[in-house]
C-alpha positions in Angstrom: 34.8 -2.6 56.2 32.7 -5.2 58.0 34.0 -6.1 61.4 33.6 -9.8 62.4 33.2 -10.9 66.0 35.7 -13.5 67.0 36.0 -16.2 69.7 39.7 -16.9 70.4 40.7 -20.3 71.6 44.2 -20.6 73.2 46.1 -22.7 75.7 45.2 -20.8 78.9 48.2 -22.2 80.8 50.9 -21.6 78.2 49.8 -19.0 75.6 48.2 -16.0 77.5 50.9 -13.8 75.9 49.7 -14.8 72.4 46.1 -14.0 73.4 47.3 -10.5 74.4 49.0 -10.1 71.0 45.8 -11.0 69.2 43.7 -8.6 71.4 46.2 -5.8 70.5 45.7 -6.5 66.8 41.9 -6.4 67.2 42.3 -2.9 68.7 44.1 -1.5 65.6 42.1 1.1 63.7 42.3 -1.0 60.5 41.3 -4.3 62.2 38.5 -6.3 60.5 37.6 -8.1 63.7 36.8 -7.6 67.3 37.2 -10.1 70.1 33.8 -11.0 71.4 34.7 -13.9 73.6 37.6 -16.2 74.5 38.6 -19.5 76.0 36.9 -20.5 79.2 39.3 -21.5 81.9 38.1 -24.2 84.3 37.1 -27.8 84.7 35.7 -29.4 81.6 32.1 -30.5 82.4 28.6 -29.9 81.1 28.5 -26.4 82.6 31.8 -25.6 80.9 30.6 -27.0 77.5 27.3 -25.0 77.7 29.2 -21.8 78.4 31.7 -22.4 75.6 28.9 -23.3 73.2 27.0 -20.1 74.1 30.1 -17.9 73.5 30.9 -19.6 70.2 27.4 -19.2 68.9 27.6 -15.4 69.5 30.6 -15.0 67.2 31.1 -15.0 63.5 34.2 -17.2 63.6 36.8 -18.8 65.8 40.5 -18.2 65.8 42.6 -21.0 67.3 46.0 -19.9 68.4 48.4 -22.8 68.3 51.5 -22.9 70.6 54.0 -25.5 71.6 51.7 -27.5 73.8 48.3 -26.9 72.2 48.0 -30.6 71.5 47.8 -31.2 75.3 45.3 -28.4 76.0 42.0 -30.2 76.7 40.1 -26.9 76.8 41.3 -25.9 73.3 40.4 -29.4 72.0 36.9 -29.0 73.5 36.5 -25.6 72.0 37.4 -26.8 68.6 35.1 -29.8 68.9 32.2 -27.5 69.8 33.1 -25.1 67.0 32.9 -28.0 64.5 29.6 -29.2 66.0 28.2 -25.7 65.6 29.5 -25.5 62.1 31.3 -22.2 62.8 34.1 -21.2 60.5 37.5 -21.4 62.2 41.2 -21.4 61.4 44.4 -22.3 63.1 47.1 -19.6 63.6 50.7 -20.5 64.3 51.4 -18.6 67.5 55.1 -19.1 67.9 57.8 -18.2 65.3 60.4 -20.4 66.9 59.9 -24.1 67.5 57.1 -26.5 66.5 53.5 -25.4 67.2 51.0 -28.1 67.6 47.3 -28.4 66.6 44.5 -29.3 68.9 43.8 -33.0 68.7 40.2 -32.3 67.6 41.3 -30.4 64.5 41.6 -32.5 61.3 45.1 -33.2 60.2 44.4 -31.6 56.8 43.4 -28.3 58.5 46.2 -25.8 57.6 48.0 -23.9 60.4 48.5 -20.4 59.0 51.5 -18.2 59.7 50.6 -15.3 62.0 51.2 -12.2 60.0 48.9 -9.1 59.9 48.2 -9.5 56.1 47.5 -13.2 56.5 45.2 -12.6 59.5 43.3 -9.9 57.7 42.9 -12.2 54.6 41.7 -15.1 56.6 39.1 -13.0 58.4 37.9 -11.4 55.2 37.3 -14.8 53.4 33.6 -15.4 52.7 32.2 -18.1 54.9 
């Protein structure tokens, strides 16, 4: 099984627990991915953009964890915009089972938000890009 390196994008202020859940799944013995890098916390400026771009370039794909306030997370919006500029594959993962999860405002409306289950996650990562 090929292991893909992943950049995870998440709302640093509200969804650190979800980040922890994804990291735990990456550590499973049957995991098809490893976490290479993750969201950069800090003021969004040119230095921040350069760091995010560098991290995203080093990865095979980006997983965007969507929570209740993701639409207000400027860092996630910036990371998705850079992901798209770099033409890296990415997908949206519904982080919360209860309540409405929102997508980053830089993700197209037609982009599907996938349910977060282990079988779905493995399938999304295994898809040819």
